[in-house]
FIDOLO-463328 format. One record per residue: residue in one letter; x, y, z of N, C-alpha, C in turn. Coordinates in Angstrom, 2 decimals. Layout:
N
NODE;A;X;Y;Z;X;Y;Z;X;Y;Z .
...
REM end
This chain:
170
NODE;X;0.85;-1.19;0.00;0.00;0.00;0.00;0.88;1.24;0.00 .
NODE;X;0.53;2.17;-0.83;1.27;3.42;-0.97;0.93;4.35;0.20 .
NODE;X;1.95;4.86;0.86;1.73;5.84;1.93;1.13;7.11;1.35 .
NODE;X;0.33;7.80;2.14;-0.32;9.02;1.70;0.70;10.06;1.26 .
NODE;X;1.78;10.20;2.01;2.80;11.20;1.67;3.46;10.90;0.32 .
NODE;X;3.68;9.62;0.06;4.29;9.22;-1.22;3.29;9.43;-2.35 .
NODE;X;2.03;9.04;-2.13;1.01;9.22;-3.17;0.85;10.69;-3.53 .
NODE;X;0.85;11.56;-2.52;0.74;13.00;-2.78;1.92;13.51;-3.59 .
NODE;X;3.12;13.08;-3.21;4.32;13.52;-3.93;4.31;13.00;-5.38 .
NODE;X;3.91;11.76;-5.56;3.85;11.19;-6.91;2.78;11.89;-7.75 .
NODE;X;1.66;12.24;-7.14;0.62;12.96;-7.88;1.08;14.36;-8.26 .
NODE;X;1.90;14.99;-7.43;2.48;16.29;-7.81;3.41;16.10;-9.01 .
NODE;X;4.09;14.97;-9.04;4.97;14.69;-10.18;4.15;14.40;-11.43 .
NODE;X;3.01;13.75;-11.27;2.10;13.55;-12.40;1.76;14.91;-13.00 .
NODE;X;1.43;15.86;-12.14;1.10;17.20;-12.61;2.30;17.83;-13.31 .
NODE;X;3.48;17.68;-12.75;4.67;18.27;-13.36;4.94;17.67;-14.75 .
NODE;X;4.75;16.38;-14.88;4.95;15.74;-16.19;3.90;16.22;-17.19 .
NODE;X;2.67;16.39;-16.73;1.62;16.92;-17.60;1.93;18.35;-18.01 .
NODE;X;2.42;19.14;-17.06;2.82;20.52;-17.37;3.97;20.53;-18.36 .
NODE;X;4.89;19.59;-18.22;6.01;19.48;-19.17;5.48;19.20;-20.57 .
NODE;X;4.56;18.26;-20.66;3.98;17.92;-21.95;3.33;19.14;-22.59 .
NODE;X;2.57;19.88;-21.79;1.91;21.08;-22.30;2.91;22.16;-22.70 .
NODE;X;3.94;22.35;-21.88;4.96;23.37;-22.17;5.66;23.06;-23.49 .
NODE;X;5.99;21.80;-23.70;6.70;21.42;-24.91;5.77;21.44;-26.12 .
NODE;X;4.50;21.18;-25.90;3.53;21.31;-26.98;3.42;22.77;-27.41 .
NODE;X;3.42;23.67;-26.44;3.37;25.11;-26.75;4.65;25.54;-27.48 .
NODE;X;5.80;25.01;-27.07;7.05;25.32;-27.76;7.00;24.82;-29.20 .
NODE;X;6.45;23.63;-29.39;6.32;23.05;-30.73;5.43;23.93;-31.60 .
NODE;X;4.30;24.35;-31.05;3.37;25.18;-31.81;4.02;26.51;-32.18 .
NODE;X;4.74;27.12;-31.24;5.44;28.37;-31.51;6.47;28.16;-32.63 .
NODE;X;7.27;27.12;-32.52;8.30;26.85;-33.53;7.68;26.55;-34.89 .
NODE;X;6.52;25.91;-34.85;5.83;25.53;-36.09;5.47;26.74;-36.96 .
NODE;X;5.25;27.88;-36.35;4.88;29.06;-37.14;6.06;30.00;-37.40 .
NODE;X;7.24;29.62;-36.92;8.44;30.40;-37.20;9.04;29.92;-38.52 .
NODE;X;9.47;30.82;-39.36;10.06;30.39;-40.64;11.31;29.53;-40.43 .
NODE;X;11.30;28.36;-41.03;12.48;27.51;-41.05;12.75;26.70;-39.81 .
NODE;X;11.80;26.57;-38.90;12.04;25.81;-37.67;11.21;24.53;-37.61 .
NODE;X;11.03;23.90;-38.74;10.25;22.67;-38.78;10.89;21.56;-37.94 .
NODE;X;12.21;21.48;-37.95;12.90;20.47;-37.16;12.73;20.70;-35.67 .
NODE;X;12.81;21.94;-35.24;12.61;22.29;-33.83;11.17;21.96;-33.44 .
NODE;X;10.22;22.28;-34.30;8.81;21.97;-34.00;8.63;20.47;-33.82 .
NODE;X;9.17;19.68;-34.73;9.06;18.22;-34.63;9.72;17.71;-33.36 .
NODE;X;10.86;18.28;-32.99;11.56;17.92;-31.77;10.66;18.12;-30.56 .
NODE;X;10.03;19.28;-30.45;9.20;19.57;-29.29;7.87;18.81;-29.31 .
NODE;X;7.31;18.53;-30.49;6.12;17.68;-30.53;6.46;16.31;-29.96 .
NODE;X;7.59;15.77;-30.35;8.00;14.47;-29.84;8.31;14.53;-28.34 .
NODE;X;8.94;15.61;-27.92;9.25;15.81;-26.50;7.96;15.85;-25.68 .
NODE;X;6.94;16.53;-26.21;5.65;16.62;-25.54;5.03;15.24;-25.38 .
NODE;X;5.05;14.44;-26.45;4.50;13.09;-26.39;5.22;12.25;-25.33 .
NODE;X;6.54;12.39;-25.28;7.30;11.62;-24.32;6.95;11.98;-22.88 .
NODE;X;6.78;13.26;-22.61;6.43;13.69;-21.26;5.05;13.16;-20.87 .
NODE;X;4.15;13.08;-21.82;2.84;12.50;-21.53;2.99;11.03;-21.14 .
NODE;X;3.88;10.32;-21.81;4.13;8.91;-21.46;4.72;8.80;-20.04 .
NODE;X;5.57;9.74;-19.68;6.12;9.75;-18.31;5.01;9.95;-17.29 .
NODE;X;4.06;10.83;-17.61;2.92;11.07;-16.73;2.09;9.80;-16.58 .
NODE;X;1.80;9.14;-17.69;0.99;7.92;-17.64;1.68;6.81;-16.86 .
NODE;X;2.98;6.71;-16.99;3.74;5.70;-16.25;3.60;5.93;-14.74 .
NODE;X;3.69;7.18;-14.32;3.50;7.52;-12.91;2.08;7.22;-12.44 .
NODE;X;1.12;7.64;-13.23;-0.28;7.44;-12.88;-0.58;5.96;-12.68 .
NODE;X;-0.11;5.15;-13.58;-0.31;3.70;-13.49;0.36;3.12;-12.25 .
NODE;X;1.57;3.58;-11.96;2.29;3.10;-10.77;1.50;3.42;-9.50 .
NODE;X;1.02;4.64;-9.40;0.26;5.05;-8.21;-0.94;4.12;-8.03 .
NODE;X;-1.68;3.91;-9.09;-2.88;3.07;-9.02;-2.53;1.62;-8.70 .
NODE;X;-1.47;1.10;-9.29;-1.08;-0.28;-9.03;-0.64;-0.50;-7.59 .
NODE;X;-0.16;0.55;-6.94;0.30;0.44;-5.56;-0.79;0.77;-4.55 .
NODE;X;-2.02;0.92;-5.00;-3.12;1.15;-4.08;-3.44;2.60;-3.82 .
NODE;X;-2.81;3.49;-4.53;-3.13;4.91;-4.41;-4.17;5.28;-5.44 .
NODE;X;-4.36;6.58;-5.61;-5.28;7.08;-6.62;-4.55;8.12;-7.44 .
NODE;X;-4.25;7.77;-8.71;-3.59;8.70;-9.61;-4.57;9.77;-10.06 .
NODE;X;-4.22;11.01;-9.80;-5.11;12.13;-10.08;-4.72;12.78;-11.40 .
NODE;X;-5.69;12.93;-12.29;-5.47;13.64;-13.54;-5.55;15.14;-13.21 .
NODE;X;-4.47;15.87;-13.42;-4.41;17.25;-12.94;-5.04;18.27;-13.90 .
NODE;X;-5.50;19.35;-13.32;-5.88;20.54;-14.09;-4.58;21.27;-14.40 .
NODE;X;-4.52;21.88;-15.56;-3.28;22.53;-15.98;-3.48;24.00;-16.27 .
NODE;X;-2.45;24.79;-15.94;-2.45;26.20;-16.29;-1.89;26.36;-17.70 .
NODE;X;-2.19;27.48;-18.31;-1.69;27.80;-19.65;-0.17;27.92;-19.60 .
NODE;X;0.55;27.21;-20.45;2.01;27.38;-20.48;2.39;28.66;-21.23 .
NODE;X;3.66;28.98;-21.22;4.17;30.09;-22.02;3.89;29.76;-23.48 .
NODE;X;3.33;30.70;-24.22;2.93;30.43;-25.60;3.88;30.99;-26.64 .
NODE;X;4.57;32.07;-26.32;5.47;32.70;-27.30;6.83;32.95;-26.67 .
NODE;X;7.81;33.04;-27.51;9.19;33.24;-27.07;9.82;34.35;-27.90 .
NODE;X;10.74;35.06;-27.31;11.38;36.17;-28.01;12.41;35.68;-29.02 .
NODE;X;12.88;34.45;-28.83;13.89;33.90;-29.73;13.97;32.40;-29.52 .
NODE;X;14.65;31.74;-30.43;14.88;30.31;-30.29;15.70;30.04;-29.03 .
NODE;X;16.66;30.90;-28.77;17.49;30.74;-27.58;16.65;30.83;-26.31 .
NODE;X;15.71;31.77;-26.26;14.87;31.89;-25.05;13.99;30.66;-24.90 .
NODE;X;13.54;30.09;-25.99;12.74;28.87;-25.95;13.56;27.73;-25.34 .
NODE;X;14.78;27.57;-25.81;15.62;26.48;-25.30;16.13;26.75;-23.88 .
NODE;X;16.26;28.02;-23.50;16.57;28.33;-22.10;15.44;27.87;-21.19 .
NODE;X;14.20;28.09;-21.62;13.04;27.61;-20.85;13.03;26.08;-20.78 .
NODE;X;13.38;25.44;-21.86;13.47;23.98;-21.90;14.45;23.49;-20.82 .
NODE;X;15.63;24.08;-20.75;16.62;23.69;-19.74;16.12;23.98;-18.33 .
NODE;X;15.58;25.17;-18.10;15.07;25.52;-16.76;13.99;24.54;-16.33 .
NODE;X;13.14;24.17;-17.26;12.06;23.25;-16.93;12.61;21.87;-16.56 .
NODE;X;13.57;21.38;-17.32;14.15;20.06;-17.02;14.88;20.06;-15.68 .
NODE;X;15.54;21.14;-15.33;16.20;21.22;-14.03;15.17;21.18;-12.89 .
NODE;X;14.04;21.85;-13.10;12.95;21.84;-12.11;12.39;20.43;-11.94 .
NODE;X;12.20;19.72;-13.04;11.70;18.35;-12.98;12.69;17.45;-12.24 .
NODE;X;13.97;17.63;-12.52;14.99;16.83;-11.83;14.96;17.06;-10.33 .
NODE;X;14.84;18.31;-9.93;14.76;18.63;-8.49;13.56;17.93;-7.86 .
NODE;X;12.45;17.94;-8.54;11.23;17.31;-8.02;11.40;15.80;-7.88 .
NODE;X;11.95;15.16;-8.90;12.20;13.72;-8.83;13.13;13.41;-7.67 .
NODE;X;14.19;14.18;-7.53;15.14;13.95;-6.43;14.47;14.09;-5.07 .
NODE;X;13.55;15.05;-4.94;12.82;15.21;-3.68;11.98;13.97;-3.36 .
NODE;X;11.35;13.40;-4.39;10.52;12.21;-4.16;11.40;11.00;-3.83 .
NODE;X;12.55;10.89;-4.48;13.49;9.80;-4.15;13.89;9.91;-2.69 .
NODE;X;14.21;11.12;-2.26;14.59;11.34;-0.86;13.45;10.94;0.09 .
NODE;X;12.24;11.34;-0.25;11.07;11.00;0.56;10.88;9.48;0.61 .
NODE;X;11.00;8.83;-0.54;10.82;7.37;-0.59;11.84;6.68;0.32 .
NODE;X;13.06;7.14;0.31;14.07;6.54;1.19;13.76;6.83;2.65 .
NODE;X;13.35;8.05;2.95;13.02;8.41;4.33;11.86;7.58;4.85 .
NODE;X;10.91;7.26;3.98;9.73;6.47;4.37;9.97;4.97;4.22 .
NODE;X;11.16;4.61;3.80;11.52;3.20;3.57;10.59;2.53;2.56 .
NODE;X;10.22;3.29;1.55;9.39;2.77;0.46;10.34;2.42;-0.68 .
NODE;X;10.91;1.23;-0.60;11.93;0.82;-1.55;11.35;0.49;-2.92 .
NODE;X;10.10;0.11;-2.99;9.47;-0.13;-4.29;9.37;1.18;-5.08 .
NODE;X;8.95;2.25;-4.42;8.87;3.55;-5.09;10.26;4.05;-5.43 .
NODE;X;11.20;3.87;-4.51;12.58;4.26;-4.78;13.09;3.56;-6.03 .
NODE;X;12.86;2.26;-6.12;13.30;1.49;-7.28;12.62;2.00;-8.55 .
NODE;X;11.32;2.21;-8.50;10.57;2.71;-9.65;11.13;4.05;-10.13 .
NODE;X;11.49;4.92;-9.20;11.96;6.26;-9.54;13.35;6.28;-10.16 .
NODE;X;14.10;5.20;-10.04;15.44;5.19;-10.62;15.41;5.39;-12.13 .
NODE;X;14.35;4.91;-12.78;14.21;5.13;-14.21;14.10;6.64;-14.49 .
NODE;X;13.34;7.35;-13.65;13.17;8.79;-13.82;14.47;9.54;-13.53 .
NODE;X;15.24;9.08;-12.56;16.52;9.71;-12.26;17.43;9.64;-13.49 .
NODE;X;17.53;8.46;-14.08;18.34;8.28;-15.27;17.80;9.11;-16.43 .
NODE;X;16.51;9.10;-16.59;15.86;9.87;-17.65;16.19;11.36;-17.51 .
NODE;X;16.12;11.87;-16.29;16.40;13.29;-16.08;17.86;13.63;-16.33 .
NODE;X;18.76;12.73;-16.02;20.16;12.98;-16.36;20.31;13.15;-17.87 .
NODE;X;19.63;12.30;-18.63;19.67;12.40;-20.09;19.00;13.67;-20.59 .
NODE;X;17.87;14.02;-20.00;17.14;15.23;-20.41;17.97;16.49;-20.15 .
NODE;X;18.60;16.56;-18.98;19.43;17.71;-18.67;20.61;17.81;-19.63 .
NODE;X;21.25;16.68;-19.90;22.39;16.68;-20.83;21.94;17.17;-22.20 .
NODE;X;20.81;16.67;-22.67;20.28;17.09;-23.97;19.99;18.59;-23.99 .
NODE;X;19.30;19.08;-22.98;18.95;20.50;-22.94;20.20;21.38;-22.87 .
NODE;X;21.19;20.97;-22.09;22.44;21.74;-22.00;23.17;21.73;-23.34 .
NODE;X;23.25;20.57;-23.96;23.94;20.46;-25.25;23.30;21.37;-26.29 .
NODE;X;21.98;21.35;-26.38;21.30;22.18;-27.37;21.46;23.67;-27.06 .
NODE;X;21.43;24.03;-25.79;21.67;25.43;-25.41;23.09;25.86;-25.75 .
NODE;X;24.06;24.98;-25.51;25.46;25.29;-25.84;25.62;25.49;-27.35 .
NODE;X;24.96;24.65;-28.13;25.04;24.80;-29.60;24.44;26.13;-30.04 .
NODE;X;23.31;26.50;-29.46;22.71;27.79;-29.81;23.61;28.94;-29.40 .
NODE;X;24.30;28.81;-28.29;25.23;29.84;-27.84;26.36;29.99;-28.86 .
NODE;X;26.88;28.88;-29.34;27.95;28.91;-30.35;27.48;29.55;-31.66 .
NODE;X;26.25;29.23;-32.05;25.70;29.73;-33.31;25.45;31.23;-33.26 .
NODE;X;24.96;31.70;-32.11;24.60;33.12;-32.01;23.48;33.45;-32.97 .
NODE;X;23.66;34.47;-33.76;22.63;34.90;-34.72;22.94;34.45;-36.15 .
NODE;X;23.91;33.59;-36.31;24.30;33.12;-37.64;23.16;32.33;-38.28 .
NODE;X;22.61;32.83;-39.37;21.45;32.19;-40.01;21.79;30.81;-40.56 .
NODE;X;22.98;30.64;-41.11;23.32;29.31;-41.63;23.49;28.32;-40.48 .
NODE;X;23.98;28.79;-39.34;24.09;27.94;-38.16;22.73;27.53;-37.64 .
NODE;X;21.78;28.48;-37.64;20.42;28.16;-37.21;19.75;27.17;-38.17 .
NODE;X;20.03;27.33;-39.45;19.51;26.38;-40.44;20.02;24.98;-40.13 .
NODE;X;21.32;24.84;-39.88;21.91;23.54;-39.59;21.41;22.98;-38.26 .
NODE;X;21.23;23.86;-37.27;20.69;23.44;-35.98;19.31;22.82;-36.17 .
NODE;X;18.45;23.51;-36.92;17.10;23.00;-37.16;17.14;21.69;-37.94 .
NODE;X;18.01;21.61;-38.91;18.11;20.40;-39.72;18.60;19.20;-38.90 .
NODE;X;19.54;19.46;-37.99;20.20;18.38;-37.27;19.57;18.01;-35.93 .
NODE;X;18.60;18.79;-35.45;18.06;18.57;-34.11;17.40;17.20;-33.96 .
NODE;X;16.86;16.67;-35.04;16.20;15.36;-34.96;17.19;14.26;-34.54 .
NODE;X;18.45;14.44;-34.84;19.45;13.45;-34.45;19.56;13.36;-32.92 .
NODE;X;19.27;14.43;-32.23;19.35;14.43;-30.77;18.17;13.72;-30.12 .
NODE;X;17.06;13.67;-30.79;15.89;13.00;-30.24;16.12;11.50;-30.11 .
NODE;X;16.72;10.91;-31.12;16.85;9.46;-31.11;18.23;8.94;-30.79 .
NODE;X;19.22;9.78;-30.87;20.61;9.33;-30.73;21.02;9.18;-29.28 .
NODE;X;20.39;8.25;-28.59;20.79;7.99;-27.21;20.23;8.97;-26.21 .
NODE;X;19.51;9.98;-26.68;18.94;10.96;-25.76;17.84;10.34;-24.92 .
NODE;X;17.13;9.38;-25.49;16.02;8.74;-24.79;16.12;7.25;-24.93 .
NODE;X;15.97;6.60;-23.84;15.91;5.15;-23.84;14.71;4.75;-23.00 .
NODE;X;13.70;4.18;-23.64;12.48;3.83;-22.89;12.54;2.43;-22.41 .
REM end
């Protein structure tokens, strides 16, 4: 049986994963209407789908352990960005926030001696390490490119390689 404190923390994480999915969907939509950012749009559409899968995985775990997975209400995410760099800065900030939240739940699970939840969360810990690395790498590339239009063209063209090239392992 899932302790109430663990169920509450996991449900907060369900909300965070849902918010991530919505935030990345908004980034995808924004990129979709920017000239020449089709690759970035596809990247964030896929990122949004993946975050939804993370949410569903948590929801199922909560229910399987005797808790009640709550489908959260969501606030409107940021819809527009001043630049591609600002969009990717938000991506990194968001992933760091998610990592902090996962780490807090891992700590709680250990404190409550809930080793099943601790074990389950190890997948998320590894996932967040990969997400942070990906977000940092893409931000570093944008920093190198600056305002160079040919660099931005290549960034958009090549971003799909980061989605599948070891960035995610399900």
